MARSETOR-910227 format. One record per atom (N, C-alpha, C): x, y, z; residue number from 1; atom name. Coordinates in nm, 4 decimals. Each point is the difference from the previous one (the first is absolute). Example, Ala and Ser with C-alpha at 12.3 -4.5 7.8 and 13.67 -1.06 7.14 Angstrom:
2
1.3190, -0.5690, 0.7800, 1, N
-0.0890, 0.1190, 0.0000, 1, CA
0.0900, 0.1200, 0.0000, 1, C
-0.0350, 0.1050, -0.0720, 2, N
0.0820, 0.1190, 0.0060, 2, CA
-0.0770, 0.1090, 0.0730, 2, C
***
This chain:
163
1.3994, -0.6699, 0.6078, 1, N
-0.1141, -0.0177, -0.0678, 1, CA
-0.0854, 0.1342, -0.0360, 1, C
0.0350, 0.0370, -0.1203, 2, N
-0.0847, 0.1444, -0.0545, 2, CA
-0.0927, -0.0682, -0.0752, 2, C
-0.1310, 0.0626, 0.0183, 3, N
-0.1349, -0.0295, -0.0883, 3, CA
-0.0432, 0.1593, -0.0210, 3, C
-0.0701, -0.0387, -0.1476, 4, N
-0.0733, 0.1114, -0.0901, 4, CA
-0.1192, -0.0261, 0.0316, 4, C
-0.1039, 0.1006, 0.0749, 5, N
-0.1297, -0.0199, 0.0515, 5, CA
-0.0480, 0.0647, -0.1227, 5, C
-0.1135, -0.0085, -0.0776, 6, N
-0.0702, 0.0821, -0.0663, 6, CA
-0.1413, 0.0011, -0.0106, 6, C
-0.0579, 0.1155, 0.0239, 7, N
-0.1259, 0.0394, -0.0245, 7, CA
-0.0457, 0.0181, -0.1237, 7, C
-0.0782, -0.0594, -0.0803, 8, N
-0.0255, 0.0593, -0.1604, 8, CA
-0.1086, 0.0938, 0.0031, 8, C
0.0274, 0.0479, -0.1481, 9, N
-0.1224, 0.1320, 0.0028, 9, CA
0.0931, 0.0493, -0.1597, 9, C
-0.0469, 0.1224, -0.0611, 10, N
0.0342, 0.0472, -0.1157, 10, CA
0.0365, 0.1351, 0.0342, 10, C
-0.0807, 0.0648, 0.0703, 11, N
0.0188, 0.1287, 0.0637, 11, CA
0.0796, -0.0061, 0.0988, 11, C
0.0087, -0.0961, 0.1037, 12, N
0.0885, 0.0111, 0.1048, 12, CA
0.0313, -0.1132, 0.0138, 12, C
0.1410, -0.0575, 0.0091, 13, N
0.0430, -0.1224, 0.0031, 13, CA
0.0756, 0.0007, 0.1359, 13, C
-0.0245, -0.0348, 0.1217, 14, N
0.0702, -0.0287, 0.1253, 14, CA
0.1287, -0.0784, 0.0197, 14, C
0.0974, 0.0332, 0.0179, 15, N
0.0889, -0.1053, 0.0130, 15, CA
0.0979, 0.0086, 0.1439, 15, C
0.0538, -0.0803, 0.0389, 16, N
0.0766, -0.0127, 0.1507, 16, CA
0.1010, -0.1049, -0.0097, 16, C
0.1254, 0.0048, 0.0677, 17, N
0.0937, -0.0888, -0.0245, 17, CA
0.0192, -0.0020, 0.1157, 17, C
-0.0106, -0.1333, 0.0773, 18, N
0.0305, -0.0328, 0.1643, 18, CA
0.0825, -0.1065, -0.0237, 18, C
0.1237, 0.0441, 0.0986, 19, N
0.1083, -0.1503, 0.0551, 19, CA
-0.0232, -0.0009, 0.0873, 19, C
-0.0056, -0.1575, 0.0110, 20, N
0.0156, -0.0836, 0.1471, 20, CA
0.1240, -0.0568, -0.0077, 20, C
0.0695, 0.0708, 0.1584, 21, N
0.1220, -0.0661, 0.0004, 21, CA
0.0163, -0.1072, 0.0650, 21, C
0.1430, -0.0725, 0.0253, 22, N
-0.0098, -0.1214, 0.0470, 22, CA
-0.0722, -0.0294, 0.1419, 22, C
0.0034, 0.1173, 0.0962, 23, N
-0.0790, 0.0026, 0.1312, 23, CA
-0.1452, 0.0109, -0.0128, 23, C
-0.0338, 0.0014, -0.1362, 24, N
-0.1682, 0.0072, 0.0006, 24, CA
-0.0720, 0.1496, 0.0052, 24, C
0.0978, 0.0987, 0.0171, 25, N
-0.0056, 0.1246, 0.0061, 25, CA
-0.0383, 0.0740, -0.1463, 25, C
-0.1126, 0.0270, -0.0273, 26, N
-0.0713, 0.0472, -0.1297, 26, CA
0.0477, 0.1556, -0.0190, 26, C
0.0583, 0.0582, -0.1032, 27, N
0.0644, 0.1428, -0.0335, 27, CA
-0.0780, 0.0517, -0.1184, 27, C
-0.0730, 0.1212, -0.0206, 28, N
-0.0529, 0.0534, -0.1084, 28, CA
0.1160, 0.0609, -0.0641, 28, C
0.0380, -0.0517, -0.1048, 29, N
0.1007, 0.0235, -0.0708, 29, CA
-0.0190, 0.1469, -0.1100, 29, C
-0.1323, -0.0299, -0.0462, 30, N
-0.0325, 0.1451, -0.1195, 30, CA
-0.1650, -0.0263, -0.0114, 30, C
-0.0604, 0.0933, 0.0200, 31, N
-0.1393, -0.0568, -0.0519, 31, CA
-0.0722, 0.1565, -0.0669, 31, C
-0.0906, 0.0148, -0.0850, 32, N
-0.0557, 0.1112, -0.0864, 32, CA
-0.0887, -0.0559, -0.0690, 32, C
-0.0527, 0.0752, -0.1073, 33, N
-0.0665, -0.0249, -0.1221, 33, CA
0.0175, 0.0643, -0.1242, 33, C
-0.0399, -0.1051, -0.1052, 34, N
0.0223, 0.0615, -0.1441, 34, CA
-0.1353, 0.0327, -0.0241, 34, C
0.0115, 0.1424, -0.0104, 35, N
-0.1067, 0.0568, -0.0959, 35, CA
-0.0304, 0.0228, -0.1412, 35, C
-0.0852, -0.0219, -0.0434, 36, N
-0.0196, 0.0557, -0.1302, 36, CA
-0.1445, 0.0991, -0.0337, 36, C
0.0054, 0.0781, -0.0866, 37, N
-0.1342, 0.0912, -0.0358, 37, CA
-0.1122, -0.0733, -0.0698, 37, C
-0.0925, 0.0014, 0.0257, 38, N
-0.1345, -0.0309, -0.1038, 38, CA
0.0354, 0.0843, -0.0957, 38, C
0.0539, 0.0977, -0.0232, 39, N
0.0134, 0.1000, -0.1186, 39, CA
0.0426, -0.0943, -0.1211, 39, C
0.1250, -0.0490, 0.0460, 40, N
0.0804, -0.0727, -0.0926, 40, CA
-0.0735, -0.1436, -0.0701, 40, C
-0.0027, -0.0386, -0.1034, 41, N
-0.0612, -0.1495, -0.0405, 41, CA
0.0220, -0.0886, 0.0374, 41, C
-0.0773, -0.1053, 0.0370, 42, N
0.0573, -0.1006, 0.1171, 42, CA
0.1382, -0.1050, -0.0610, 42, C
0.0360, -0.0143, -0.1412, 43, N
0.1165, -0.0407, -0.0220, 43, CA
0.1192, 0.0915, 0.0713, 43, C
-0.0179, 0.1232, -0.0353, 44, N
0.1173, 0.0568, 0.0663, 44, CA
-0.0165, 0.0031, 0.1540, 44, C
-0.1055, 0.0005, 0.0579, 45, N
0.0038, -0.0414, 0.1475, 45, CA
0.0921, -0.1678, 0.0303, 45, C
-0.0239, -0.0806, -0.0681, 46, N
0.0145, -0.1367, 0.0065, 46, CA
0.1609, 0.0260, 0.0133, 46, C
0.0641, 0.0677, -0.1026, 47, N
0.1348, 0.0200, -0.0208, 47, CA
0.0734, 0.0731, 0.1186, 47, C
-0.0844, 0.0808, 0.0584, 48, N
0.0922, 0.0558, 0.1237, 48, CA
-0.0117, -0.0662, 0.1041, 48, C
-0.1096, -0.0746, 0.0351, 49, N
0.0382, -0.1148, 0.0752, 49, CA
0.0945, -0.0956, 0.0081, 49, C
0.0005, -0.0716, -0.1231, 50, N
0.1207, -0.0630, -0.0731, 50, CA
0.1634, 0.0287, 0.0527, 50, C
-0.0076, 0.1336, -0.0675, 51, N
0.1181, 0.0340, 0.0224, 51, CA
0.0510, 0.0678, 0.1319, 51, C
-0.0912, 0.0236, 0.1115, 52, N
0.0537, 0.0664, 0.1346, 52, CA
-0.0108, -0.1135, 0.0718, 52, C
-0.0791, -0.1037, -0.0155, 53, N
0.0110, -0.1136, 0.0734, 53, CA
0.1354, -0.0901, -0.0399, 53, C
0.0479, -0.0298, -0.1359, 54, N
0.1131, -0.0482, -0.0580, 54, CA
0.1094, 0.0679, 0.1078, 54, C
-0.0211, 0.1487, -0.0182, 55, N
0.1529, 0.0548, 0.0810, 55, CA
-0.0204, -0.0163, 0.1237, 55, C
-0.1162, -0.0237, 0.0859, 56, N
0.0028, -0.0030, 0.1253, 56, CA
0.0424, -0.1887, 0.0281, 56, C
-0.0047, -0.0812, -0.0995, 57, N
0.0630, -0.1268, 0.0046, 57, CA
0.1327, 0.0171, 0.0211, 57, C
0.0314, 0.0614, -0.1146, 58, N
0.1628, 0.0095, -0.0092, 58, CA
0.0843, 0.0715, 0.0879, 58, C
-0.0690, 0.0792, 0.0521, 59, N
0.0689, 0.0667, 0.1172, 59, CA
0.0195, -0.0449, 0.1375, 59, C
-0.1057, -0.0730, 0.0285, 60, N
0.0139, -0.0768, 0.1266, 60, CA
0.0055, -0.1235, 0.0033, 60, C
-0.0403, -0.0699, -0.1130, 61, N
0.0473, -0.1524, -0.0343, 61, CA
-0.0738, -0.0977, 0.0916, 61, C
-0.1415, -0.0016, 0.0156, 62, N
-0.0323, -0.0652, 0.1057, 62, CA
-0.0290, -0.1685, -0.0705, 62, C
0.0098, -0.0693, 0.1422, 63, N
0.0273, -0.1518, -0.0290, 63, CA
-0.1539, -0.0550, -0.0547, 63, C
-0.0939, 0.0804, 0.0090, 64, N
-0.1519, -0.0583, -0.0096, 64, CA
-0.0706, 0.1151, 0.0242, 64, C
-0.1288, -0.0430, -0.0656, 65, N
-0.1126, 0.1141, -0.0513, 65, CA
-0.1252, -0.0716, 0.0601, 65, C
-0.1016, 0.0888, 0.0409, 66, N
-0.0952, -0.0434, 0.0254, 66, CA
-0.1188, 0.1090, -0.0456, 66, C
-0.1437, -0.0529, 0.0074, 67, N
-0.1112, 0.1002, -0.0694, 67, CA
-0.1088, -0.0281, 0.0494, 67, C
-0.0723, 0.0775, 0.0302, 68, N
-0.1607, -0.0035, 0.0247, 68, CA
-0.0697, -0.0644, -0.1019, 68, C
-0.0706, -0.1064, 0.0132, 69, N
-0.1030, -0.0093, -0.1120, 69, CA
-0.1131, 0.0404, -0.0120, 69, C
-0.0838, 0.0479, -0.0795, 70, N
-0.0942, 0.0729, -0.0149, 70, CA
-0.1380, -0.0380, 0.0505, 70, C
-0.0594, 0.1064, 0.0526, 71, N
-0.1303, -0.0120, 0.0468, 71, CA
-0.1018, 0.0793, -0.0223, 71, C
-0.0943, -0.0178, -0.0707, 72, N
-0.0915, 0.0841, -0.0225, 72, CA
-0.1333, -0.0359, -0.0362, 72, C
-0.0804, 0.1050, 0.0503, 73, N
-0.1544, -0.0216, -0.0028, 73, CA
-0.0657, 0.0150, -0.1267, 73, C
-0.0527, 0.1149, -0.0075, 74, N
-0.0978, -0.0125, -0.1346, 74, CA
0.0477, 0.1230, -0.1038, 74, C
0.1010, 0.0602, 0.0218, 75, N
0.0727, 0.0953, -0.0803, 75, CA
0.0788, -0.0381, -0.1245, 75, C
-0.0097, -0.0297, -0.1029, 76, N
0.0365, -0.1063, -0.0592, 76, CA
0.1079, 0.0930, -0.0926, 76, C
-0.0240, 0.1468, -0.0353, 77, N
0.0834, 0.0690, -0.0306, 77, CA
0.1037, 0.0056, 0.0516, 77, C
0.0195, 0.0175, 0.1160, 78, N
0.1301, 0.0441, 0.0988, 78, CA
0.0437, -0.1442, 0.0395, 78, C
-0.0462, -0.0897, -0.0130, 79, N
0.0741, -0.1794, -0.0112, 79, CA
0.0553, -0.0005, -0.1236, 79, C
-0.0481, 0.0455, -0.1174, 80, N
0.0915, -0.0091, -0.1250, 80, CA
0.1236, 0.0759, 0.0219, 80, C
0.0186, 0.1407, 0.0332, 81, N
0.0818, 0.0812, 0.0032, 81, CA
0.0966, -0.0454, 0.1140, 81, C
-0.0674, -0.0479, 0.1170, 82, N
0.0935, -0.0663, 0.1034, 82, CA
0.0725, -0.1221, -0.0754, 82, C
-0.0727, -0.0584, -0.0683, 83, N
0.0613, -0.1345, -0.0444, 83, CA
0.1484, 0.0196, -0.1135, 83, C
-0.0190, 0.1078, -0.0754, 84, N
0.0783, 0.0259, -0.0813, 84, CA
0.1347, 0.0344, 0.0765, 84, C
-0.0197, 0.0917, 0.0996, 85, N
0.0997, 0.0311, 0.0652, 85, CA
0.0938, -0.1168, 0.0818, 85, C
-0.0875, -0.0739, 0.0348, 86, N
0.0182, -0.1115, 0.0815, 86, CA
0.1026, -0.1495, -0.0957, 86, C
-0.0408, 0.0375, -0.1254, 87, N
0.0287, -0.0815, -0.1321, 87, CA
0.1779, 0.0726, -0.0034, 87, C
-0.0016, 0.0960, -0.0099, 88, N
0.1180, 0.0965, -0.0435, 88, CA
0.1054, -0.0611, 0.0997, 88, C
-0.0608, 0.0078, 0.1114, 89, N
0.0696, -0.0155, 0.1533, 89, CA
0.0837, -0.1551, -0.0024, 89, C
-0.1205, -0.0841, -0.0387, 90, N
0.0937, -0.1414, 0.0085, 90, CA
0.0570, -0.0085, -0.1444, 90, C
-0.0019, 0.0719, -0.0558, 91, N
0.0681, -0.0173, -0.1440, 91, CA
0.1823, 0.0562, 0.0560, 91, C
-0.0119, 0.1082, 0.0743, 92, N
0.1328, 0.0728, 0.0456, 92, CA
0.0709, -0.1192, 0.0665, 92, C
-0.0892, -0.0691, 0.0842, 93, N
0.0815, -0.0277, 0.1107, 93, CA
0.0706, -0.1699, -0.0278, 93, C
-0.1132, -0.0622, -0.1226, 94, N
0.0455, -0.1409, -0.0717, 94, CA
0.0978, 0.0560, -0.0562, 94, C
0.0126, 0.1247, -0.1262, 95, N
0.1417, 0.0126, -0.0353, 95, CA
0.1117, 0.0204, 0.0863, 95, C
0.0001, 0.0425, 0.1093, 96, N
0.0842, 0.0397, 0.0701, 96, CA
0.0703, -0.1545, 0.0927, 96, C
-0.1116, -0.0928, -0.0323, 97, N
0.0408, -0.1263, 0.0522, 97, CA
0.0020, -0.0236, 0.1615, 97, C
-0.0951, 0.0521, 0.0562, 98, N
-0.0346, 0.0015, 0.1154, 98, CA
-0.0904, -0.1102, 0.0263, 98, C
-0.0142, -0.0778, 0.1405, 99, N
-0.0420, -0.0734, 0.0127, 99, CA
-0.1511, 0.1086, 0.0642, 99, C
-0.1353, -0.0481, -0.0368, 100, N
-0.1020, 0.0731, 0.0021, 100, CA
-0.1211, -0.0682, 0.1060, 100, C
-0.0651, 0.0610, 0.0830, 101, N
-0.0853, -0.0500, 0.0986, 101, CA
-0.1213, 0.0818, -0.0087, 101, C
-0.1338, -0.0517, -0.0006, 102, N
-0.0987, 0.0765, -0.0101, 102, CA
-0.0907, -0.0371, 0.1129, 102, C
-0.0905, 0.1119, 0.0683, 103, N
-0.0645, -0.0323, 0.1217, 103, CA
-0.1114, 0.1025, -0.0274, 103, C
-0.0839, -0.0478, 0.0565, 104, N
-0.1752, 0.0233, 0.0052, 104, CA
-0.0018, 0.1129, 0.1411, 104, C
-0.0699, 0.1050, -0.0355, 105, N
-0.0030, 0.1040, 0.0965, 105, CA
-0.0207, -0.0439, 0.1545, 105, C
-0.1073, -0.0991, -0.0081, 106, N
-0.0482, -0.0886, 0.1409, 106, CA
0.1410, -0.0415, 0.0786, 106, C
0.0705, -0.0404, -0.0910, 107, N
0.1096, -0.1069, 0.0606, 107, CA
0.0913, 0.0939, 0.0538, 107, C
0.0109, 0.1547, -0.0749, 108, N
0.1026, 0.0901, 0.0240, 108, CA
-0.0161, 0.0372, 0.1352, 108, C
-0.1340, 0.0351, -0.0036, 109, N
-0.0561, 0.0279, 0.1412, 109, CA
0.0272, -0.0716, 0.1289, 109, C
-0.0475, -0.1184, -0.0317, 110, N
0.0460, -0.0840, 0.1032, 110, CA
0.1293, -0.0082, 0.0497, 110, C
0.0814, -0.0030, -0.0942, 111, N
0.1639, -0.0040, 0.0299, 111, CA
0.0529, 0.0909, 0.0605, 111, C
-0.0632, 0.1409, -0.0228, 112, N
0.0581, 0.1213, 0.0375, 112, CA
-0.0767, 0.0302, 0.1474, 112, C
-0.1530, -0.0282, 0.0003, 113, N
-0.0680, 0.0295, 0.1548, 113, CA
-0.0021, -0.1107, 0.0499, 113, C
-0.0386, -0.1325, -0.0458, 114, N
-0.0787, -0.0695, 0.0953, 114, CA
-0.1250, -0.0504, -0.0470, 114, C
-0.0665, 0.1022, -0.1109, 115, N
-0.1179, -0.0063, -0.0017, 115, CA
-0.0295, 0.0260, -0.1331, 115, C
-0.0798, -0.0439, -0.0884, 116, N
-0.0108, -0.0399, -0.1652, 116, CA
-0.0820, 0.1512, -0.0044, 116, C
-0.0791, 0.0270, 0.0674, 117, N
-0.0789, 0.1584, 0.0043, 117, CA
0.0422, 0.0873, 0.0090, 117, C
0.1091, -0.0049, 0.0481, 118, N
0.1016, 0.1145, 0.0549, 118, CA
-0.0333, 0.1600, -0.0771, 118, C
-0.0354, 0.0821, 0.0614, 119, N
-0.0074, 0.1846, -0.0583, 119, CA
0.1097, 0.0162, -0.0497, 119, C
-0.0098, 0.1119, -0.0822, 120, N
0.1414, 0.0810, -0.0253, 120, CA
0.0680, 0.0280, 0.0875, 120, C
-0.0724, 0.0957, 0.0717, 121, N
0.0777, 0.0692, 0.1011, 121, CA
0.0733, -0.0923, 0.1092, 121, C
-0.0632, -0.1133, 0.0095, 122, N
0.0851, -0.1208, 0.1054, 122, CA
0.0954, -0.0600, -0.0833, 122, C
-0.0154, -0.0076, -0.1278, 123, N
0.1465, -0.0888, -0.0991, 123, CA
0.0888, 0.1167, 0.0223, 123, C
-0.0150, 0.1261, -0.0339, 124, N
0.0805, 0.0611, 0.0072, 124, CA
0.0940, 0.0331, 0.1097, 124, C
-0.0514, 0.0109, 0.1052, 125, N
0.0736, -0.0010, 0.1558, 125, CA
0.0592, -0.1361, 0.0122, 125, C
-0.0239, -0.1242, -0.0348, 126, N
0.0712, -0.1020, 0.0058, 126, CA
0.1049, -0.0021, -0.0928, 126, C
0.0175, 0.0096, -0.1240, 127, N
0.1089, 0.0495, -0.0602, 127, CA
0.0964, 0.1066, 0.0218, 127, C
-0.0479, 0.0839, 0.0931, 128, N
0.0859, 0.0808, 0.0584, 128, CA
0.0771, -0.0464, 0.0843, 128, C
-0.0752, -0.0509, 0.1195, 129, N
0.0423, -0.1116, 0.0796, 129, CA
0.0999, -0.0969, -0.0261, 129, C
-0.0479, -0.0990, -0.0854, 130, N
0.0799, -0.1000, -0.0595, 130, CA
0.1484, 0.0333, -0.0514, 130, C
-0.0074, 0.1450, -0.0538, 131, N
0.1574, 0.0314, -0.0651, 131, CA
0.0371, 0.1272, 0.1140, 131, C
-0.0630, -0.0020, 0.1239, 132, N
0.0758, 0.0690, 0.0800, 132, CA
-0.0021, 0.1613, -0.0627, 132, C
-0.0927, 0.0688, -0.0574, 133, N
0.0160, 0.1325, -0.0807, 133, CA
-0.0609, 0.0999, 0.1035, 133, C
0.0028, 0.1161, -0.0063, 134, N
0.0191, 0.1196, 0.0912, 134, CA
-0.2015, 0.0154, -0.0490, 134, C
-0.0027, 0.0084, -0.1067, 135, N
-0.1289, 0.0525, -0.0697, 135, CA
-0.0561, -0.1289, -0.0659, 135, C
-0.1288, 0.0091, -0.0915, 136, N
-0.0637, -0.0613, -0.0460, 136, CA
0.0708, 0.0440, -0.1698, 136, C
0.0373, -0.1163, -0.0431, 137, N
0.0367, 0.0355, -0.1451, 137, CA
-0.1301, 0.0400, -0.1008, 137, C
0.0491, 0.1263, -0.0861, 138, N
-0.0747, 0.0479, -0.0666, 138, CA
0.0632, 0.0051, -0.1369, 138, C
-0.0943, -0.0107, -0.0958, 139, N
-0.1629, 0.0049, -0.0189, 139, CA
-0.0687, -0.1604, 0.0394, 139, C
-0.0794, 0.0182, 0.0253, 140, N
-0.0874, -0.1524, 0.0276, 140, CA
0.0605, -0.1060, -0.1136, 140, C
0.0026, 0.0546, -0.0996, 141, N
0.0640, -0.1281, -0.1308, 141, CA
0.1455, -0.0516, 0.0358, 141, C
0.0674, 0.0654, 0.0656, 142, N
0.1266, -0.0131, 0.0384, 142, CA
0.0427, -0.1076, 0.1566, 142, C
-0.1191, 0.0241, 0.0970, 143, N
-0.0027, -0.0508, 0.1080, 143, CA
-0.1046, -0.1626, -0.0524, 143, C
-0.0630, 0.0047, -0.0740, 144, N
-0.0819, -0.1071, -0.0412, 144, CA
0.1310, -0.1205, -0.1028, 144, C
0.0846, 0.0998, -0.0789, 145, N
0.0972, -0.1033, -0.0230, 145, CA
0.1104, -0.0703, 0.0788, 145, C
0.0188, 0.0995, 0.0939, 146, N
0.0905, -0.0617, 0.1361, 146, CA
-0.1115, -0.1031, 0.0991, 146, C
-0.0773, 0.0154, -0.0376, 147, N
-0.0746, -0.1426, 0.0723, 147, CA
-0.0092, -0.1153, -0.1103, 147, C
-0.0053, 0.0124, -0.1128, 148, N
0.0174, -0.0918, -0.0767, 148, CA
0.1508, -0.0730, 0.0227, 148, C
0.0909, 0.1124, -0.0096, 149, N
0.1561, -0.0687, 0.0113, 149, CA
-0.0006, -0.0657, 0.1325, 149, C
-0.0225, 0.0314, 0.1329, 150, N
-0.0083, -0.0693, 0.1192, 150, CA
-0.0690, -0.1196, -0.0324, 150, C
-0.0837, 0.0010, -0.0196, 151, N
-0.1156, -0.1435, -0.0331, 151, CA
0.0862, -0.1036, -0.0958, 151, C
0.0828, 0.0815, -0.0588, 152, N
0.0678, -0.1253, -0.0996, 152, CA
0.1164, -0.0273, 0.0973, 152, C
0.0422, 0.0719, 0.0617, 153, N
0.1307, -0.0317, 0.0861, 153, CA
-0.0246, -0.1028, 0.1014, 153, C
-0.1076, 0.0144, 0.0589, 154, N
-0.0711, -0.0841, 0.1281, 154, CA
-0.0156, -0.1562, -0.0675, 154, C
-0.0989, 0.0241, -0.1275, 155, N
-0.0552, -0.1263, -0.0640, 155, CA
0.1514, -0.0647, -0.0776, 155, C
0.1192, 0.0250, -0.0267, 156, N
0.1098, -0.0494, -0.0731, 156, CA
0.0744, -0.0717, 0.1437, 156, C
-0.0207, 0.0904, 0.1159, 157, N
0.0876, -0.0405, 0.1282, 157, CA
-0.0885, -0.1401, 0.0437, 157, C
-0.1368, -0.0366, -0.0148, 158, N
-0.0855, -0.0760, 0.0305, 158, CA
0.0477, -0.1420, -0.0898, 158, C
-0.0011, 0.0510, -0.1524, 159, N
0.0333, -0.1049, -0.0924, 159, CA
0.1279, -0.0465, 0.0335, 159, C
0.0845, 0.0411, 0.0049, 160, N
0.1378, -0.0465, 0.0416, 160, CA
0.0217, -0.0494, 0.1324, 160, C
-0.0861, -0.0062, 0.1035, 161, N
-0.0214, -0.0831, 0.0481, 161, CA
-0.0443, -0.1277, 0.0015, 161, C
-0.0711, -0.0020, -0.1006, 162, N
-0.1044, -0.1250, -0.0640, 162, CA
0.1081, -0.1114, -0.0949, 162, C
0.0686, 0.1187, -0.0399, 163, N
0.1161, -0.1097, -0.0977, 163, CA
0.1154, -0.0939, 0.0750, 163, C
***
């Protein structure tokens, strides 16, 4: 099973493709970020996200996708901007006819580290260990996307046991 995990945004979108082999071993297939310049108008930035994510999906043919749900405090401007990127990402995944799962940040932290309040360095180290990587994945958004993908694979495995 190959899952595409997404850490949404507009300036930076993290993505991570993780494969779970039949023996349960997890493998980081590809990870990175899609970046857009704030100098571009928002509609052009959203096209870059759509086109790049479409290319990633066509290249790697994931079986499913997962995206982190939004959580924002008081910064409405940031929330609206990220929501625009997130909407574009959801549209891209839906047009590719991928099953889409959404996870809250605390659920991802719980799934990866065993603690819903885990800090970023702890999460990054757990992602490194779970994927048997030599170094922590960089940038942070890519590591976050890998955590989303791992959470989705864990959750999918659990759901299949209930069927």
